[in-house]
N, C-alpha and C positions, 0 to 999 in steps of 0.2 A: 920856376921863373917866368915860365907863358901865363901864371896868374897877377904875375909883379906887374909881368909887358903889357896886357889889358886894365891894370889899372891904371898905368904912367898913359897910356892910348885913349882912356875916357877924360884922365884933365885935359889932357893935351886936343882934345876935339871938342870940348864943348857941354853942354848941358845937355839932361837927357833929352829926349825925340818923345811929346807926348802924342799919340793914338787915339783916336776918340772909337767908340762903337758906335755902329750904323743901329737903327731901328728896324728891323726884320722880324717877317712871322714864324713863325717854328717850323713853317716846310722848307725853309733855307737852311735849318742850323743840320734838321734830320732827314738825310741823309752825310750832306753835303759837307757837313763841319763838323759834326759831332753824329756817327751815328749811334742809334740808344740799345741798338742790338749789346754794344759792348761797356753798358751796365750793367756794373755787378750784381747778377741775380742772387738772391739771398739763398736759393735753393743750392748755389754751389759753393755756396759759403759757409752755411750756415751749419755746426756739430750737431750732433743729439742731444751734447751736452749745452744747453744753449749759455751757462757761468761761464765759460770756456772764449764764448766769441764779446770782444771788449763794446762792437758796436750795438749788442743786446745786453752786455749786466754792466755797463759805467752809467748808462740814462738811469739804469734802475738804480743803480747805487744813490746817483745824485736828487731823485726824485722820494727817498726813503726818509722815513723820519722815526728816528731812537729816540726814549723810553732816556729822556736827563734828568739829573740830580736838581732838584728846584734852588742849590746855591751855585747849581753849572752850565745854565744854559744854553751851553754853548756846544754840548756836546748831542743836541737835539736832531743837526744833520752835516754831512757834509759842507756844505755851506755857512754852517755855521761856524763848523770848524775850522775852514778855510780864512772864515774874519776874524776869528779868536786870535791863529796863529799871527795876522798882517797885522792884528792892535798890537800882541805881542815884538813886535818889531819883522816879523819874516824873516829870519833869520835861520842858518843852522841851528845856531845854537837854541832857540826858541821852539821849534824842533819835537827836541828831544824829549823834557820838562812836560811839553804837551799831553806828550804821545805817553810816559807813563801814565799821569794822571786820569787818564783816560782808560788805559788797561786797569789802574787800580780803582776804578768807580763802575766800571761798562765794558768787563772784559770780553764782552759776545761781540759788542758796535766796534771794539779793537778788533776784535779776529775780522769784519770786515771791512771797515774803512781805514786801518791801519798800514797797509801796505801801499796801497793808492797814494794818502798823503805822503811817505815816507818818499815814495817815485817821484814823485808829480811837483810837491813845495819847497825841496831845495836843488838850488839848480846853480850852485858855485862855480863849476868847473863847466856850464853850458857859459856862464855871461864872465868867463876869463878871457879878456884879450887874444889870450893864446889861445882856445880853446881848439882840439884839434879833433873832430868827429869819428877818424880813425880809433879814437882812444877812447873805448868802453869805459865811462866811470859809472860811479852810484849817483851821481850826481850832477849827471846832465840833465833832469829835468825833462825825460823820454824813458817813457815806461814802455816795454813790451810783452807783449802776452804769448801766448806760445802758439807758433808758427798750425796755423790751418789745413787739413789735406783737401785739395780739391775735391767736391764730389762730386758721381758720375753725370757728366754734359749730355741730353740727349740730339744736343741741336747747335746747330751755326752761333758763335762762333769757338765755344769754349770745348766740341766734339773734334774741331781741328787742331789745337794748342800740340806743338811738341814742349821738349825741354823741360822745367820745372815741374810740377802743382802741387806745390804749397801757393797759400797765402800765408805773409804776414803782417803783423798787426800790432799799432804803438799807441800811443797815446800823449798827452800834454799840454800843460795848463797855462793858457797865452791871457795874460793882464792886458788885455785888449779887443775892443770891438768887431763885428764883421767888416765894420768897413778899414779901419788897420791892416785884417788880416789881410783880407782881399787887395787891399794896395800894396804892400808886401808880398802876396804872393807874385803877383804882376809886374811890379819893378823889376825887369830883364836887367836895367845897368846896372842896377847896383848891384843884384845877382852872380853874375858875373868874376863880382870878388869875393863872393861867400866864402867863411874859411874851411877848405877840406875839395873844395870844387877844382873844375880841372877844362873849362869850360871856353873853347874857344871860340861858338858864336851859338847867341841863346836871342832868336831872329823873330819876332812876333809879325805872321802876314796880314800887312793894316788890313786889306779888306772881308779877310774872315772875322773879325771881330763883329759881333751881332750881340743885337742885344733885346729884349720885346717881352711882352705876358699877353700871354691867350687864356680863355675861359679854361681848357684840357688839362694845357700845361701851367699854370700861372708865369710869376715873373722865371725870367732866364737870360744867362749870357752866355756867350761862348766864341772859343778861337782857337788858332795851330799855330804850333811855333814850330820854328826849325832848327834844332839843336845841333852842334857837332860839339863832343869830349874829347878829349887826351885820353888813350888807355896808358899803363905801365909795361914797359917797354914787357916781349916780344910784341908785342899787339899796336896796333899802330891808332887808333881813336873809332867810336861811334858816332852814326849818324838818326838823329831820332826827330819824325815828324808827330810829336806829339798833341792833341789834339785836347782842349780843356770841356767842360762843362759848368754851368751853376746853375741848380734850380731848385727845389723848396722835395722835402718826403712830403711824407703821409701826414706827418704829426706834426709838419711846415718849419722843420730845421733846414739852412744850409744845408746841402752837401752839395762835392765840388769830385766828381767825374774824370778823369783823364784814360788815355788807349792811347796805344800807336799799333799800327801794321808793317814799320820797318821791313826792311831786311836783315838791320842787324840785331834784330830780336827775333826768338822764337813768338814771341807776345810779354805785353806792357799791356797794365791796365789796375785802376788802381780807384778809391770811394776814400775821399772824408767826409764826416760826420764833424758839424757845430754845436753842439750842445750850450746850449749858457749855463753857466753857474751863481744861482742865486743864494742866499740866508732862507730859513724859514719862512722871514717875513717879508720875503720880496726882493731886497736888496743886491741889484748885479754886483758879481764881481768878478767875470770876466768868464773864456771861452774854453771848454775843454774841445780839443781835435783829436778826433779819433780816427784814425787812417788804418784800411786794410789796403793788401798791394800785393802784386805779386810782377816778374821779369827773368824770364831767364838771356840775356844774350849770348850771343849765337857763334860760335868757334872759341871761345873764351870760356874756363875751370871758373865762373862764377861760382857763390855758393850762399848758404845763408849767413853768414857771418856778414860777406860784402854788401849782402842786401840789405840786410839790417845798416851798418856802416851809412849807404846810401840815405837811406831813412832816416837815422839816427841826423845828416846833417841837410838833410831835405826841412824837416821837421824843425830842429835846432836852429839852423839860420831863417827859418821864416821867424817864429817867435822870439829872437832878437831882433830881427827889422820888425817887428808889429808894433811890439812891445814900445821899440823908439816911436817909431809911427804917431803911436798910440800918444807916446805921453808929449808929444811933439805936437799933435793934435786942441793940448788942452787936459788931456783925461776927464772927458765928459762923456760918454755914453752916447751914441747917435742906435744904429743900427744894431741890437744885441738879436734876433732870432726872428724868425719869422722872415725874413727881407733878403733879395738879392742889392747888395747894393750896385751900386753905380762903378763901371768898370773902371779905372785909371790904370792906363798901359803905359807903362814906360820902357822904351825902347832906348840901346846907346845910339852915340850921338853921328848920327852918317858920316864915313870916312871920306876925309878930301883926296880929289885923283889929279 
């Protein structure tokens, strides 16, 4: 009911507000808007077996080249297989025969990539207008890896966190470029009516929206968002002062970091990597988004299933809106890697008084 009310309110009050970023130096971002101490350090989450970590294993799988039969060159890489699936129609019906052919011709390759393709290429449930993130389905287009236990931390802020000690990881394949993904992420007016959400407020702080570039940190963009969301009975709501930072990692991939020190959470932090997916010939196909995140609401008995539902909803809604934005833009890729796209921050219309 609350979600419907806000949808009607947005329609009644007019168009979203566009908030422009201000050019700034890195010293204005860290620590004022986003403290770099909250960037998830690799030694906090990296397991002894690196194959268990999606942020490490999946880019290696995208870069891998396989021995393909001469008459079936599409078996040469993950990107080639995705392109072949798209050539065959991109449907659930097309994926089964493709995987069966791969299993017959190259069983070792199938063992490495079959699960990835099954989990990410078919998203019938996600694209259904009645999609509900709380209803886990095999075809929701979001692949969850196993939860990772946080490694012992020697310094702040990680050694002071109470509550849950796990990070969960997920991935989704988005047929959109970085521009559309970042635009969808910061379209807070649209996010108010995302399926499965219960937001009362998603308000970006205009003075916090910063962008810049320097020799030490490269391009970056950051902002703060004030969030209030309903909780199920007998609980009321939570407030969240979310901080967001976009910058490039050492491999020049776009990375998005988030954290909050809101009192309603024991802790909250996360990181999204954006890996371009290409064929072995270099044709760009889309973006593989890999998320590592963790949080624990204070005084609420949330568990791993609740956290997975939240991540499924967040990534699924972003995928839906980013793909729609990319299609509206004409479907011609702009920034696909090595860049922090320009921020387009859209807030709900100001309420009339």
